[in-house]
N, CA, C and O atoms as a GROMACS GRO file, in nm:
protein
  284
    1MET      N    1   0.086  -0.117   0.000
    1MET     CA    2   0.000   0.000   0.000
    1MET      C    3   0.090   0.123   0.000
    1MET      O    4   0.197   0.124   0.061
    2GLU      N    5   0.043   0.226  -0.070
    2GLU     CA    6   0.112   0.354  -0.072
    2GLU      C    7   0.011   0.464  -0.043
    2GLU      O    8  -0.110   0.441  -0.047
    3VAL      N    9   0.059   0.583  -0.015
    3VAL     CA   10  -0.029   0.697   0.009
    3VAL      C   11  -0.009   0.796  -0.105
    3VAL      O   12   0.103   0.841  -0.131
    4VAL      N   13  -0.119   0.829  -0.174
    4VAL     CA   14  -0.115   0.922  -0.286
    4VAL      C   15  -0.207   1.038  -0.253
    4VAL      O   16  -0.328   1.020  -0.240
    5GLY      N   17  -0.152   1.157  -0.241
    5GLY     CA   18  -0.234   1.274  -0.208
    5GLY      C   19  -0.305   1.260  -0.075
    5GLY      O   20  -0.416   1.312  -0.058
    6GLY      N   21  -0.242   1.192   0.020
    6GLY     CA   22  -0.302   1.173   0.152
    6GLY      C   23  -0.404   1.061   0.158
    6GLY      O   24  -0.466   1.040   0.262
    7VAL      N   25  -0.421   0.987   0.048
    7VAL     CA   26  -0.520   0.880   0.042
    7VAL      C   27  -0.447   0.745   0.028
    7VAL      O   28  -0.365   0.730  -0.063
    8PRO      N   29  -0.476   0.648   0.115
    8PRO     CA   30  -0.416   0.515   0.099
    8PRO      C   31  -0.464   0.449  -0.030
    8PRO      O   32  -0.583   0.450  -0.061
    9VAL      N   33  -0.369   0.390  -0.104
    9VAL     CA   34  -0.401   0.327  -0.232
    9VAL      C   35  -0.331   0.192  -0.239
    9VAL      O   36  -0.213   0.180  -0.207
   10VAL      N   37  -0.406   0.090  -0.279
   10VAL     CA   38  -0.350  -0.042  -0.308
   10VAL      C   39  -0.345  -0.053  -0.460
   10VAL      O   40  -0.449  -0.050  -0.526
   11GLN      N   41  -0.225  -0.066  -0.517
   11GLN     CA   42  -0.209  -0.076  -0.662
   11GLN      C   43  -0.223  -0.222  -0.706
   11GLN      O   44  -0.161  -0.311  -0.648
   12LEU      N   45  -0.305  -0.244  -0.808
   12LEU     CA   46  -0.322  -0.375  -0.868
   12LEU      C   47  -0.261  -0.371  -1.009
   12LEU      O   48  -0.211  -0.267  -1.050
   13ASN      N   49  -0.265  -0.481  -1.081
   13ASN     CA   50  -0.207  -0.484  -1.215
   13ASN      C   51  -0.264  -0.377  -1.308
   13ASN      O   52  -0.189  -0.310  -1.378
   14ASN      N   53  -0.395  -0.362  -1.308
   14ASN     CA   54  -0.457  -0.265  -1.400
   14ASN      C   55  -0.555  -0.172  -1.329
   14ASN      O   56  -0.645  -0.117  -1.392
   15ALA      N   57  -0.537  -0.156  -1.199
   15ALA     CA   58  -0.630  -0.072  -1.123
   15ALA      C   59  -0.567  -0.031  -0.990
   15ALA      O   60  -0.462  -0.081  -0.952
   16GLY      N   61  -0.633   0.058  -0.923
   16GLY     CA   62  -0.592   0.098  -0.789
   16GLY      C   63  -0.714   0.109  -0.700
   16GLY      O   64  -0.819   0.155  -0.744
   17LEU      N   65  -0.701   0.066  -0.577
   17LEU     CA   66  -0.810   0.078  -0.479
   17LEU      C   67  -0.776   0.193  -0.385
   17LEU      O   68  -0.674   0.189  -0.316
   18ARG      N   69  -0.862   0.296  -0.382
   18ARG     CA   70  -0.841   0.410  -0.294
   18ARG      C   71  -0.935   0.397  -0.175
   18ARG      O   72  -1.051   0.360  -0.189
   19PHE      N   73  -0.883   0.427  -0.057
   19PHE     CA   74  -0.962   0.420   0.065
   19PHE      C   75  -0.980   0.562   0.117
   19PHE      O   76  -0.886   0.623   0.167
   20VAL      N   77  -1.102   0.613   0.103
   20VAL     CA   78  -1.132   0.751   0.141
   20VAL      C   79  -1.224   0.754   0.262
   20VAL      O   80  -1.291   0.655   0.294
   21VAL      N   81  -1.225   0.866   0.328
   21VAL     CA   82  -1.311   0.885   0.444
   21VAL      C   83  -1.456   0.893   0.395
   21VAL      O   84  -1.484   0.967   0.301
   22PRO      N   85  -1.548   0.818   0.456
   22PRO     CA   86  -1.689   0.826   0.415
   22PRO      C   87  -1.740   0.970   0.425
   22PRO      O   88  -1.722   1.036   0.527
   23SER      N   89  -1.804   1.017   0.318
   23SER     CA   90  -1.852   1.156   0.319
   23SER      C   91  -1.996   1.168   0.270
   23SER      O   92  -2.048   1.279   0.261
   24ASP      N   93  -2.061   1.055   0.239
   24ASP     CA   94  -2.196   1.064   0.184
   24ASP      C   95  -2.303   1.014   0.282
   24ASP      O   96  -2.419   0.998   0.245
   25GLY      N   97  -2.263   0.989   0.406
   25GLY     CA   98  -2.360   0.949   0.508
   25GLY      C   99  -2.398   0.803   0.506
   25GLY      O  100  -2.479   0.760   0.588
   26ARG      N  101  -2.340   0.724   0.416
   26ARG     CA  102  -2.377   0.582   0.408
   26ARG      C  103  -2.287   0.494   0.494
   26ARG      O  104  -2.316   0.376   0.511
   27GLY      N  105  -2.182   0.550   0.548
   27GLY     CA  106  -2.090   0.470   0.627
   27GLY      C  107  -1.987   0.400   0.540
   27GLY      O  108  -1.980   0.425   0.420
   28PRO      N  109  -1.908   0.313   0.600
   28PRO     CA  110  -1.802   0.247   0.524
   28PRO      C  111  -1.858   0.149   0.421
   28PRO      O  112  -1.966   0.092   0.440
   29GLY      N  113  -1.785   0.130   0.314
   29GLY     CA  114  -1.824   0.037   0.209
   29GLY      C  115  -1.788   0.092   0.074
   29GLY      O  116  -1.742   0.206   0.062
   30LEU      N  117  -1.808   0.012  -0.028
   30LEU     CA  118  -1.779   0.053  -0.165
   30LEU      C  119  -1.879   0.159  -0.207
   30LEU      O  120  -2.000   0.137  -0.202
   31SER      N  121  -1.829   0.276  -0.250
   31SER     CA  122  -1.920   0.382  -0.290
   31SER      C  123  -1.905   0.420  -0.437
   31SER      O  124  -2.000   0.467  -0.499
   32ALA      N  125  -1.786   0.400  -0.492
   32ALA     CA  126  -1.766   0.442  -0.631
   32ALA      C  127  -1.655   0.362  -0.697
   32ALA      O  128  -1.565   0.309  -0.632
   33VAL      N  129  -1.665   0.355  -0.830
   33VAL     CA  130  -1.566   0.287  -0.912
   33VAL      C  131  -1.534   0.380  -1.029
   33VAL      O  132  -1.626   0.432  -1.093
   34ASP      N  133  -1.405   0.402  -1.056
   34ASP     CA  134  -1.365   0.481  -1.173
   34ASP      C  135  -1.338   0.384  -1.287
   34ASP      O  136  -1.263   0.288  -1.272
   35LEU      N  137  -1.401   0.410  -1.403
   35LEU     CA  138  -1.385   0.322  -1.520
   35LEU      C  139  -1.346   0.404  -1.642
   35LEU      O  140  -1.396   0.514  -1.663
   36THR      N  141  -1.256   0.349  -1.722
   36THR     CA  142  -1.224   0.406  -1.852
   36THR      C  143  -1.301   0.324  -1.955
   36THR      O  144  -1.291   0.202  -1.958
   37VAL      N  145  -1.378   0.394  -2.040
   37VAL     CA  146  -1.464   0.325  -2.136
   37VAL      C  147  -1.433   0.372  -2.278
   37VAL      O  148  -1.381   0.482  -2.299
   38ARG      N  149  -1.465   0.288  -2.375
   38ARG     CA  150  -1.439   0.323  -2.516
   38ARG      C  151  -1.536   0.427  -2.569
   38ARG      O  152  -1.498   0.514  -2.647
   39ASP      N  153  -1.664   0.417  -2.528
   39ASP     CA  154  -1.767   0.508  -2.580
   39ASP      C  155  -1.852   0.557  -2.463
   39ASP      O  156  -1.954   0.497  -2.430
   40LEU      N  157  -1.810   0.664  -2.403
   40LEU     CA  158  -1.875   0.718  -2.283
   40LEU      C  159  -2.022   0.748  -2.310
   40LEU      O  160  -2.108   0.710  -2.230
   41ALA      N  161  -2.052   0.814  -2.420
   41ALA     CA  162  -2.192   0.850  -2.450
   41ALA      C  163  -2.279   0.726  -2.464
   41ALA      O  164  -2.394   0.725  -2.419
   42GLU      N  165  -2.226   0.621  -2.525
   42GLU     CA  166  -2.304   0.498  -2.543
   42GLU      C  167  -2.334   0.432  -2.409
   42GLU      O  168  -2.444   0.382  -2.386
   43VAL      N  169  -2.236   0.430  -2.320
   43VAL     CA  170  -2.256   0.371  -2.186
   43VAL      C  171  -2.366   0.448  -2.112
   43VAL      O  172  -2.456   0.387  -2.054
   44VAL      N  173  -2.358   0.580  -2.115
   44VAL     CA  174  -2.458   0.662  -2.046
   44VAL      C  175  -2.595   0.644  -2.109
   44VAL      O  176  -2.695   0.631  -2.038
   45ASN      N  177  -2.603   0.644  -2.242
   45ASN     CA  178  -2.731   0.626  -2.310
   45ASN      C  179  -2.795   0.492  -2.277
   45ASN      O  180  -2.915   0.486  -2.253
   46ARG      N  181  -2.717   0.386  -2.276
   46ARG     CA  182  -2.772   0.254  -2.244
   46ARG      C  183  -2.818   0.246  -2.099
   46ARG      O  184  -2.920   0.183  -2.069
   47ALA      N  185  -2.744   0.311  -2.009
   47ALA     CA  186  -2.784   0.312  -1.868
   47ALA      C  187  -2.918   0.386  -1.852
   47ALA      O  188  -3.008   0.338  -1.783
   48GLN      N  189  -2.929   0.502  -1.916
   48GLN     CA  190  -3.053   0.579  -1.908
   48GLN      C  191  -3.170   0.501  -1.969
   48GLN      O  192  -3.282   0.507  -1.918
   49ALA      N  193  -3.145   0.429  -2.077
   49ALA     CA  194  -3.251   0.350  -2.141
   49ALA      C  195  -3.301   0.239  -2.049
   49ALA      O  196  -3.415   0.193  -2.063
   50ARG      N  197  -3.217   0.198  -1.956
   50ARG     CA  198  -3.255   0.094  -1.860
   50ARG      C  199  -3.309   0.154  -1.729
   50ARG      O  200  -3.334   0.082  -1.632
   51GLY      N  201  -3.327   0.286  -1.729
   51GLY     CA  202  -3.386   0.351  -1.612
   51GLY      C  203  -3.289   0.377  -1.498
   51GLY      O  204  -3.331   0.404  -1.386
   52LEU      N  205  -3.160   0.368  -1.525
   52LEU     CA  206  -3.060   0.393  -1.421
   52LEU      C  207  -3.030   0.542  -1.411
   52LEU      O  208  -3.040   0.614  -1.510
   53ALA      N  209  -2.995   0.586  -1.292
   53ALA     CA  210  -2.952   0.724  -1.274
   53ALA      C  211  -2.819   0.741  -1.346
   53ALA      O  212  -2.725   0.666  -1.322
   54ALA      N  213  -2.811   0.839  -1.436
   54ALA     CA  214  -2.690   0.859  -1.514
   54ALA      C  215  -2.676   1.006  -1.547
   54ALA      O  216  -2.774   1.076  -1.568
   55GLY      N  217  -2.553   1.051  -1.552
   55GLY     CA  218  -2.522   1.188  -1.591
   55GLY      C  219  -2.423   1.185  -1.705
   55GLY      O  220  -2.401   1.079  -1.764
   56PRO      N  221  -2.364   1.297  -1.737
   56PRO     CA  222  -2.276   1.302  -1.854
   56PRO      C  223  -2.150   1.213  -1.841
   56PRO      O  224  -2.092   1.172  -1.942
   57ASP      N  225  -2.110   1.183  -1.718
   57ASP     CA  226  -1.989   1.102  -1.700
   57ASP      C  227  -2.000   1.006  -1.582
   57ASP      O  228  -1.899   0.971  -1.520
   58ARG      N  229  -2.122   0.963  -1.552
   58ARG     CA  230  -2.140   0.869  -1.441
   58ARG      C  231  -2.268   0.789  -1.459
   58ARG      O  232  -2.362   0.831  -1.527
   59VAL      N  233  -2.268   0.672  -1.394
   59VAL     CA  234  -2.386   0.587  -1.389
   59VAL      C  235  -2.394   0.534  -1.246
   59VAL      O  236  -2.291   0.504  -1.186
   60GLU      N  237  -2.514   0.523  -1.192
   60GLU     CA  238  -2.530   0.468  -1.058
   60GLU      C  239  -2.611   0.339  -1.067
   60GLU      O  240  -2.719   0.334  -1.125
   61ILE      N  241  -2.554   0.234  -1.007
   61ILE     CA  242  -2.620   0.103  -1.006
   61ILE      C  243  -2.619   0.052  -0.863
   61ILE      O  244  -2.514   0.034  -0.803
   62CYS      N  245  -2.739   0.029  -0.809
   62CYS     CA  246  -2.753  -0.024  -0.672
   62CYS      C  247  -2.675   0.059  -0.570
   62CYS      O  248  -2.616   0.004  -0.477
   63GLY      N  249  -2.676   0.190  -0.586
   63GLY     CA  250  -2.610   0.279  -0.491
   63GLY      C  251  -2.461   0.297  -0.512
   63GLY      O  252  -2.398   0.374  -0.439
   64VAL      N  253  -2.404   0.229  -0.608
   64VAL     CA  254  -2.260   0.245  -0.637
   64VAL      C  255  -2.247   0.335  -0.760
   64VAL      O  256  -2.309   0.311  -0.863
   65ARG      N  257  -2.166   0.440  -0.746
   65ARG     CA  258  -2.144   0.534  -0.855
   65ARG      C  259  -2.027   0.486  -0.942
   65ARG      O  260  -1.920   0.453  -0.891
   66PHE      N  261  -2.050   0.483  -1.071
   66PHE     CA  262  -1.945   0.447  -1.166
   66PHE      C  263  -1.906   0.577  -1.239
   66PHE      O  264  -1.982   0.629  -1.321
   67HIS      N  265  -1.788   0.628  -1.207
   67HIS     CA  266  -1.736   0.749  -1.270
   67HIS      C  267  -1.666   0.706  -1.398
   67HIS      O  268  -1.574   0.625  -1.396
   68LEU      N  269  -1.712   0.761  -1.512
   68LEU     CA  270  -1.667   0.717  -1.643
   68LEU      C  271  -1.570   0.817  -1.703
   68LEU      O  272  -1.588   0.939  -1.695
   69ARG      N  273  -1.466   0.763  -1.764
   69ARG     CA  274  -1.368   0.842  -1.838
   69ARG      C  275  -1.355   0.785  -1.978
   69ARG      O  276  -1.347   0.664  -1.996
   70GLN      N  277  -1.352   0.872  -2.076
   70GLN     CA  278  -1.335   0.830  -2.215
   70GLN      C  279  -1.194   0.776  -2.235
   70GLN      O  280  -1.097   0.839  -2.192
   71ALA      N  281  -1.182   0.661  -2.301
   71ALA     CA  282  -1.050   0.602  -2.328
   71ALA      C  283  -0.978   0.683  -2.434
   71ALA      O  284  -0.865   0.650  -2.472
   0.00000   0.00000   0.00000
């Protein structure tokens, strides 16, 4: 484990796990995932078509926020 910007991070082969202080009132647990996607607009459009909460760069599924970045 290393500390990046004051945040503990566990580096994996193709990802990193950041452990942040709970700030949304839900307590400890998985709150968000950062994903790099090939077609951000398509991911958001498909999520909205399925009735999921989605914004220009995020999708929420079962209370977990997926922050999307264009590849």
